[in-house]
N, C-alpha and C positions, 0 to 999 in steps of 0.2 A: 400508827398506820402510815404506810408510804406507798406511792405508786412506783412500781419497778418494772423495768424492761425485762422481757423474757430472756434477753442476753445476759442480764445481771443476776438472775434468779439462781439460787443454789439448791440442790436437792434437800428436801426436808423443811424448806421454808413454808410458812403457813398462810393460807388464803385468808385475807381480811374481809372482803365483801364477796358474797357468793356470786357466781356467774350463771346466767340463764341463756338459753338459746332463743331464737326468734319466736318460739311458740310459748315461751314463759316457763319452760321446764328447766329444772336445775341441772347444770353441767358439773359444777363443783361448788359445794357448800362452804360457808365460812368455817374456818377451823380445820379444813383439810390440808394435810401435809403433801406438798408437790413432789411427785416422782418424775423420773425421766420420761415415762409414758405419758403422764399428764401434760408435761411441758411440751413434748412433741405434738400432742394432739391439739393443744391450744394454738401452736404455730400453724398447724394445718387448717384450723378454723379461721385463722386470720387475726387473732389477738396479737398485739404487740407488747402489752403490759398487763399486769394485774396488781390489785391492792394486796399488800403483804402486811401481816400482823406480826410484830416481833417486840421483844421486851423493851428495846430502846426507843420505840416510837408508838407504843400502845397508848400513850396518853394524848397523842395528837388527834384532835377532833376534826374530821373531815366532813363538811357539810355540802350536800348536794342541793341545788335549786329545787329539786323535786324529791318527794318521798319515793321509796323503792316501789310502793304499791302503785302510785300515780305514774311513775316512769314505765312500769311494766304494762299497766292497763292502757295507757295512751299509745305506747308502741304497738300493742295488740290491735287497737282501734285503727291506727294508721295502716298497719299490715292488712287488716280486713278490708279496708277501703280499696287499697291497691290491688289486693288479690281478686276481689269481686270485680273491680274495673278491668283487670287483666283478662279475666275469663270472658268478659263481654267484648273485649277489644281484639280478641284473637283474629277474627275475620276481617279486621279493619287495618291491619298493619302494613298492608301494601296498597291501600287505596288513597285517593286524594284527600286533602283537607276538607274540601267541599262535601265529599261523600261521608266523611266522619261527621261533619257538622249535621247533615241530614239525619243520620242515625242517632246522634245524641239528642236531637230535638224530638225524637219519636217518644210517644207515651210508654211503649213497652220497655225501652231502655231506662227511662226515668223510674218506672215502677219497680224495677229490680232493686233499686236502693231504698226506695221508700217502703216497699213491702217487707223487707227483711230487717229493718231497723238499723242499718249501717250508718246512716246519717245521724240518727239520734244518739247512737253510742259514741260516735266521733265527737259530736257537739257537747256531750256530757263531760268527756275528757278534756275538751278545750276549756271549759269552765274551770275545772280543777287545776289545770296547768297554769292558767292566768292567775288564779287566787294564790297558788303556792309561790309563783315567781314574785308576786307583788309583796310577799312577806320577807324578801331578802333585799338588803341594802346594796349588796355587792354581788357581782356575778363571779362565781368561784373560778370560772375558766375551765372547769372540768366537765366534760360531757360524757356521753355513753362510751363504753368500751365496745368498739364496733367489730363485727366479724364480717367475713365475706358474704355470708347469707343474710345478715341482718342490717347491712350497711345503710341501705336506702331509708329504711324505716327509722333507725336511730338518728341518721343524719337529718331527716325532716323534723323529728322531735327536737333535736338540739338547736336547729335553726329557729324553731318556734319559741323555744325558751329564751334564746339570745335576743330575738326580735321583740319579744314581749318586754324584756328589761329595757331595751332601747326606747320602745314606745312609751313606757312609763316615764322615762326621763324627758321625753318630748311633750308630756302632759296629756297623752290620749286618755279618754275615758274608758271605762271597762268594756263597753259595747264595741268600741273601736279596737281595743286590744284583742278581743275575742275574734273579730274578723281578721285582724293581723295574724293572730296565732293559727287559725284554721287555714288561712291562705298559705302560711309557711309550712304547715304540716302536709299540705298538698302541692307544694310549689313544683315538685318534680313528677306530678301525677301523669303528665303527658308522655312520660317514658313508657307507659304501658302500651302505647301504640308502636313501639319500636320492636324490631325483630331481635331474637337472641335472648340472653340472660341479663338484660340490662338492669333489671330490678335487683339482682342478687350480687352485682359486682360493682366495685367503686370506680370502674373505668367506663362510664356511660358511653363516651364517644367511640369506644372500640367495638361496640356491639351493633352498630348500624352505620350507614353511610352518613356523611357529614350533613347533608341536606335534611335527612330525617331527624338527626339530632337537633338541629336548629328549629325544626318544626315542633319539637316537644313543648316549647313555651306557648305556641298558638293552640296546640291540641289540648294542653292542660287548661288553658283559658276557657276553651269551649266545653271541656268536660265539666269543670266546676260550675260555669255559668248555666249551661243547658242540661247536662246530664244530672248533676247533683243539685242544681238550682240553689246554690248558696249565696248568690248575690254578686254584684259587680266588683266589690272591693276585694274579696278573696280571689276572685277570678283574675283581676288585673295584677295581683301579686305574682301568680303563676306566668302571666303574660309578659311581665316586664322585669322579672328578676335578673335577666341577662342584659338589660340595657345598661349603658355606661354614661357617665356625666358628659363626656366629650362627644357623644353621638356615635361612637364606633361599636356599640353593642347590637344585639339582635332581639326580636325579629324586625323591629321597626325603626332602628336608629334614632330612638328618642334622645333628648338631651336633658340635663339637670342644671340646677343653678348653684350647686354647692352651698346652698343656704337652707336654713329651716323655714319653710314657707307655711302660711296659714290662710285660711279662708278660701276665697275664689281662686287664689293663685295655686292652690293644690290641684286644680283640675284643668289647667291650660292645655290647649291643643299642642301636640308635639313635645310635651314635657312628661318626664317620668313622675308617676304619682308617688308622693312621699312614703306611703306604705311599702311600695315596691323598692324604694331606695333603702329603707330599713331592712327589708328582706335580703337585698343584695349584700349589705354589710354582714348580716348574720350568716349568710350562705358562704361568703368568701372567708369569714373567720373560721367556720367549721371545716371548710375545705383545707385550710392550712393546718388545722389542729388534728386532722384525721389521717390515719394510714391510707394510702392509696395504692392501687396496683403498681404505679410507676415510681413510687417513692414512700419513704417513711414519714410520719408526721413530724412537725416542728415542735420545739419546746415552747411553752407558753410565752416566754418573753420574745421569742423570735416570731411567733404568730402576731403578737402585738405590733412588732416592727413592720411585718408585711402588710398588716391592715393600714398602718400609718403611711407607708410608701404608696399604697394604692389610692390614697385620697386625691381628689382634684380631677384626675382623668377618669378613673373608674368609679370610685365611691364618693358619696356626698361628704364634702370636707367638714361642714359644721355638725352634721349628724355623728360622724366618726369621732369628733372632738367630745361630744357628749358621751358616747359609748366608752371612750378611754377612761372617763372618770370613775367607772364602776368595774373596769376589766383589770383584774389583778395580774401583773406580769409574772408573779411567782405565787401560784396558788398553794394553799395549805396541802401538805402531803407530797408535793412534787420534789424531785431531786435537783440539786444545784451543785456547781463547783465554784470554789473561790478562785477568781482570776487575778486579783491583786491584793496585796497585804500580807500580814504576818502568817496567815494560814493558806497561802497560795497553793493551789492544786489539791487542797482537801475537798472531800466529797461530803455533802450533807443533805438535809431535808428541811423544808420550810415548816416551821412549827405553828406560827401565828402571824396574821397580817396586822400591820399598824395602819389603820384606816386613814390616818392623817399623813401617811407617807407609804403608799402601797408598794413603792419600789425599794423600800428599806424594811423588809420583814424581820421577824425573829427566826433564826435558823439554828439547826442543831447539826454540828459536825459529827460524822460517823466513821469516816475513813481518811487515812493519810494519803500522801501522794503516791505511795507504793501500792495502794489498794487494800491495805490491811485495816481491819476494824480497830477502832480506838474507843476509849471511854467517851461517852457523849459530852460534847461541849456546846452549851447554849449561848448564842450571841444575838444581841439586839442590834441590827445594823444601823439604827439611828445613832448609836453610840460607838460604832466601830468604823475605822477607816479601811473598809474592805469593799471590793467589787465582786459581784457574783454573776453567774450565767446559768440559765436553766438547762437541764439535761433531759434527753430522751433515754440515754443509756450511759451509765457510769463507765462502762468498758470503753466507750468511745472517747470519753474525757481522758482516760488514762493513756489512750493511744496517741493523743496529740499533745499531752503535757510535757 
């Protein structure tokens, strides 16, 4: 099994993992041979890659932090919360924050969510997500394959998964992890108050004026605290996930310490709460790892570099250091190219991680520098003098080699 860019896929290649739409309906099932019509439709939907099953990679075991069932149901619960909130927010998209606040505090608004069981369904999925993430020692680095119409919901779930893993490293108990996870699942809920198709596109800023975009953190905070009544910690995650360590973030220009703080220091005035710092890291990570309207996603090792570069000014330095201990730069099943050594410019796939040296995985070479398929060659990079680089597209590697 390997993750392949649509640019690299050839007609007749077989889907490894089935693809579903935002409503959970199957688009393409596992084992389906790809035709030109299928590939073009996937492009239209916003997919950049799919998992491919072929003879040379069938033995590669790709593990997700979440089971397929949990990922599907959690995404559906997030979508339901956003959709219900969006319907209720339609008349509030052009009013002031204070007018929104008054509506959210009304009993009628709050009953919409309590009466139809939306909060209960979301909470039950939060419990499952936390339990499944805690069973994994390393973050695979592989999130949802997002489409234009499902981007927001999958993004929120992937942020919750990453944040939960970071929270575990910081020693948070299960109840705190659940508050962290639900806050991350809803961190962009304030976008329901924006005009346009903000929820269905990966370019939130293009859907409304910049001032309203910046208000989404405040509106999300009020929605979670007063509308859903989920408590202050999840609400502050939505409120503060765009704050920065150096005080240049929004909406309140809070600052961080670049340290892992405990006790009373977690709640000092003017400081970013640690749970929001965790959420900011997870949000930034998924932003870099996802296709956006303005650019394609980065390869996993490049995502790791971007996260590292953002520490100090943007992201909490010490928390990022913890995160990097479980973030694989070359996740299993992703494509790589050899940049130095005897197999320079060969294309391959990551077969297995070496947990004592995650930057030196076991790889399998599948293509020569000309792009021709070769008999598979397995190499343990702990024993080889080779350098590799992650790929989003093998065609791109050939273009610059």
